[in-house]
C-alpha positions as CSV (number, residue, x, y, z in Angstrom):
1,M,-6.5,28.8,-2.3
2,T,-9.4,28.3,-4.6
3,S,-12.4,26.3,-3.7
4,N,-11.6,23.7,-6.4
5,H,-8.1,23.4,-5.2
6,S,-9.2,23.0,-1.6
7,T,-11.8,20.3,-2.7
8,S,-9.2,18.6,-4.8
9,L,-6.8,18.4,-1.8
10,R,-9.5,17.2,0.5
11,L,-10.4,14.4,-2.0
12,K,-6.8,13.5,-2.3
13,E,-6.5,13.1,1.4
14,I,-9.7,11.0,1.6
15,W,-8.2,8.7,-1.0
16,R,-4.9,8.6,1.0
17,V,-6.9,7.3,4.1
18,I,-8.8,4.8,1.9
19,L,-5.6,3.4,0.5
20,S,-4.0,3.3,3.9
21,V,-6.9,1.6,5.6
22,A,-7.2,-0.9,2.8
23,L,-3.5,-1.8,3.0
24,I,-3.6,-2.1,6.7
25,V,-6.5,-4.5,6.5
26,V,-4.9,-6.6,3.8
27,G,-1.5,-6.5,5.6
28,I,-3.2,-7.8,8.8
29,T,-4.7,-10.7,6.8
30,H,-1.1,-11.7,5.9
31,F,-0.7,-12.6,9.6
32,V,-4.2,-13.9,10.2
33,K,-4.3,-16.2,7.2
34,P,-0.7,-16.5,6.0
35,E,-1.4,-19.9,4.3
36,E,-3.7,-18.2,1.8
37,Y,-0.9,-15.9,0.6
38,A,1.8,-18.6,0.8
39,K,-0.1,-20.5,-1.9
40,I,0.7,-17.8,-4.5
41,V,4.3,-17.2,-3.6
42,P,6.4,-18.6,-6.5
43,P,8.7,-21.4,-5.3
44,Q,11.8,-19.5,-6.5
45,F,11.2,-17.0,-3.7
46,G,12.2,-19.4,-1.0
47,D,10.5,-19.5,2.4
48,K,6.9,-18.7,1.4
49,F,5.7,-17.9,4.9
50,A,8.7,-15.6,5.5
51,M,7.7,-13.8,2.2
52,V,4.1,-13.4,3.4
53,Y,5.1,-12.1,6.8
54,I,7.7,-9.7,5.3
55,S,5.2,-8.3,2.7
56,G,2.4,-8.0,5.3
57,F,4.7,-6.1,7.6
58,F,5.8,-3.7,4.9
59,E,2.3,-3.3,3.7
60,I,1.2,-2.2,7.2
61,L,4.3,-0.1,7.7
62,G,3.8,1.7,4.4
63,A,0.1,2.3,5.0
64,V,0.8,3.8,8.4
65,G,3.7,5.8,7.0
66,L,1.5,7.2,4.2
67,L,-0.5,8.9,7.0
68,I,2.5,10.6,8.6
69,P,3.5,13.8,6.6
70,F,7.2,13.6,7.4
71,V,7.5,10.1,6.1
72,S,4.7,9.9,3.7
73,V,6.8,10.4,0.6
74,A,9.2,7.6,1.6
75,A,6.3,5.4,2.5
76,A,4.7,6.0,-0.9
77,W,7.9,5.1,-2.7
78,G,8.2,2.0,-0.4
79,L,4.6,1.0,-1.3
80,I,5.4,1.3,-5.0
81,A,8.4,-1.0,-4.5
82,L,6.2,-3.4,-2.5
83,F,3.5,-3.4,-5.3
84,I,6.3,-4.3,-7.8
85,A,7.8,-6.9,-5.5
86,V,4.6,-8.8,-5.0
87,F,3.5,-8.7,-8.6
88,P,5.2,-12.1,-9.4
89,A,2.9,-13.7,-6.8
90,N,-0.1,-12.2,-8.7
91,I,1.3,-13.6,-12.0
92,Y,1.9,-17.0,-10.4
93,Q,-1.6,-17.1,-9.1
94,A,-3.0,-16.2,-12.5
95,I,-0.9,-18.8,-14.4
96,H,-1.7,-21.6,-11.9
97,S,-5.3,-20.5,-11.2
98,I,-4.7,-20.6,-7.4
99,P,-7.8,-19.8,-5.3
100,I,-7.5,-17.6,-2.2
101,E,-10.2,-17.7,0.4
102,G,-12.3,-14.6,0.3
103,I,-11.7,-13.9,-3.4
104,P,-14.1,-15.4,-5.9
105,H,-12.4,-18.3,-7.7
106,H,-12.5,-17.7,-11.4
107,P,-9.3,-17.9,-13.5
108,L,-10.2,-14.9,-15.6
109,L,-10.6,-12.8,-12.5
110,Y,-6.9,-13.5,-11.6
111,W,-5.8,-12.3,-15.1
112,F,-8.2,-9.3,-14.9
113,R,-6.7,-8.4,-11.6
114,L,-3.1,-8.1,-12.9
115,P,-3.5,-4.6,-14.6
116,F,-4.8,-3.2,-11.3
117,Q,-1.4,-3.5,-9.8
118,A,-0.5,-0.5,-12.1
119,V,-3.5,1.3,-10.6
120,F,-2.1,0.7,-7.1
121,I,1.3,1.9,-8.2
122,A,-0.1,5.1,-9.7
123,W,-2.2,5.6,-6.5
124,A,0.8,5.4,-4.3
125,W,2.8,7.6,-6.8
126,W,0.2,10.3,-6.3
127,Y,1.7,10.8,-2.8
128,T,5.4,11.0,-3.7
129,R,5.7,14.8,-3.5
130,K,8.0,16.6,-1.1
131,P,6.9,16.3,2.6
132,E,6.6,20.1,3.0
133,E,4.1,20.1,0.1
134,Q,1.9,17.5,1.8
135,P,-1.3,19.0,3.3
136,G,-1.0,19.2,7.0
137,A,2.8,18.9,7.0
138,S,3.3,22.5,8.0
139,S,1.0,22.2,11.0
140,V,2.7,19.0,12.2
141,A,6.1,20.6,11.7
142,S,5.1,23.6,13.8
143,Q,3.8,21.4,16.6
144,V,6.9,19.3,16.6
145,E,9.1,22.4,16.6
146,S,7.2,24.0,19.4
147,S,7.5,20.8,21.5
148,F,11.3,20.8,21.1
149,N,11.5,24.5,22.0
150,R,9.8,24.1,25.4
């Protein structure tokens, strides 16, 4: 393995952890301040608080799964689906200029934020390779295998 390839893999793994930690923090806020997120759930989606709790749960689940080699690919695809699923709430917030505590209130900011959903989708997509190609997967696999062979 070349030094550049090794550095590239290391950076990719650092970005994986950053994405996971960020999603865990945001997911937790869905439970700590659900009323803030409920404000931006479009009325057509039904029970706003249920949507907030469900999305927060899957945000945390996906973030944790992204760190586990055997499920990281499925978690990445799940996060992509989640990012697409919550996009209507982001659009609803922009259209109605709904402030959320902790985010500077400026209508243009809400519109500017919309294209970043594509960035999050691309970021998660970066981790959609086969599990055996994930760095660290082979060492985890050998540890699991050796624990079953005891």
